[in-house]
Phi, psi and omega in degrees: 000133179287158171256113181237155178253131184238146172240120179264130179242127180219182178225128178067031178052051180297142183297330180297332177293319182280339169296314176299317181299315180297322178295319178291322178296320178298330179267010178054041177263149178277131179208163175226165183231131169247121182247117183270124177253095187285124179289162181301327182298327180292325177293321178295321177295322179295318178297319179297320179294319179294326178295321180291321187270331187237351173099164186289327181293321177297313182297321177299317179296320179295317179294324176298319179298317181290327177294322178288322184291325189304307179292328179294318178295319179297317178295320180297314181295330183278320190249348181293135179292156179300148176081018182268331186289183181293334183230072185296337181283347181269095178246181183300325181293319180293317179300315181296321180294317179296320181287333180280320188271349185225150180301137177212157180214127171265138182208160175267330182229112182293346181259008177294149184305320183291331178287315178299324177293322176300314180294316182297319181292325179288323175067060183287145169288318180228141170255130184246122180268126181229074178076047182247167177295170178297129181256147176271165179300334178297337178265297187290342176289351179282349177287134183292326185246339179147174179234143183232147181229143172264116183248126180275074179179155179273112179275145004268013186305305185229124175245167174098217189255151173053039184298323177299320179295317180294325180301317180279324179298324179272005181059045179234065183298338178293345179264005178271120181169209180214161178220142169252126186219159174287153181269133179226182183296322178275140184296127175057030184244006179287173181299137180274129177252340176205136180215129179219137171274144180243107185289160179291127178207003183252151184287351179212158178296323181298318179289326176298316181296323177296316179297319180298315180300317182290316180297323179296321179291323175296321176298320178300316180295324176301317179296317179296322178297322176298318178299317181292335177273358181078019180278125178298135180281136172293142182228112179255119180294132175275145176256183188286351182294163178113174184227140179270120184268128172278169175306139186283131175272185185296317181299317179297318180295318179294319179294321179297317179296318180297312182291324178297315180298320180294316179295324178294317177297318180297319179294322179294320179294324180293323183276342181281124180292143179283146180283149181289000000 
């Protein structure tokens, strides 16, 4: 097994980042973590940009979705039993242990000079993106061998944000899955090294999304294991086809839930044997 240095980049200490960290620690690999804490002003700038590019009705729909989600997320965090999420093994103790035993840096801007110096001093072979903001070449270009991203969508069909929701909202379940790809200047447009569709098998869209996140992270670890074994990664060039998904608003989320339920009923009817 090769000895490689990895840098994990995430935002808001997402559990998928610490799932990767725990897997690398189990394989006795050297790694560091950069955790981006986005200030409220960055969210306001993003909304202003979306208003300019997609209009006021889209932004209103997006804000409605977030208004509906906020109390539901709070209730889930308060009353959900332990071990229900996509990464039940990632608890506060594991996060603290990873942050204590391995270099880490919290920052508001990943492209700030002190952050780039932290990355440069660590000298990663690979930079691994685990739910982080869009990075510029000045950051991901510091990796000696390359940067990889876990994308919750089948590339090149759907790029951007909330691709699983858009896949069902657009009635395109064949585009629901995940891809591991190299990081390039264009968002989600790098060479694909792993792509898998994840079929419908869960009783609700929420449970499907949890399963998708976990399977995608396991796929990411498979790619890392290939790297550690010295196996060359397959690289499939993406072409211009596909659609860039913006963050999903309330209408999109409701349509995705409706279509998922319909597809689930259809799949159940197909699998149920007919009576004689």
